[in-house]
C-alpha positions, 0 to 999 in steps of 0.5 A: 474475504470480500474481493475486489481492491479498496482504494482511497487519496489522503492529504494533505497531511504536512504536505503530501500525499497519501494514494493507498489500496488493497487487495486481497489474499489469501492470507487477508489483505495487503495495502500498498500507500505512495507518498506524492508531494501533490495531489493526485488525480488517482492510484494509480497515477500517483507519481510517489516519493515513498511507498510503504506497505503493510497487511491487516486481515480486513482491506480497512484495517490494511489500509489503515496501516500502510498509510499511518507508515506512511504518514511517519516516515513522512513525518520523520523526513524519509524519501526512501524506498522502506528497507526489507525488514520482517512486515515488508518481507510478510507482505512482499511473500503476500504478494506473491501468493496473490499473484500466484493464486490470480493469475491466469495462463498464458492463451 
């Protein structure tokens, strides 16, 4: 597993932009995609109308999966954050593991 974060912005697709980033975790990679109705200048300043996450063993695959889920939700007219499900619960656990492993002690 390589270090660092991967980012990309895709769109417009049917009037939506998809700002995605992937972070390494001890179990692979976790990716988050923010859905926006306007072109964001970057992943971090994107104002999201929906958010989706996914995980995989490779950063590109995690980004692809999160983005595909976001596109599918947008096409279905979803405008709210996703409800808890098996994949979002696992992604949250992976994110917590990553944060704990990479947390720096307070000085």
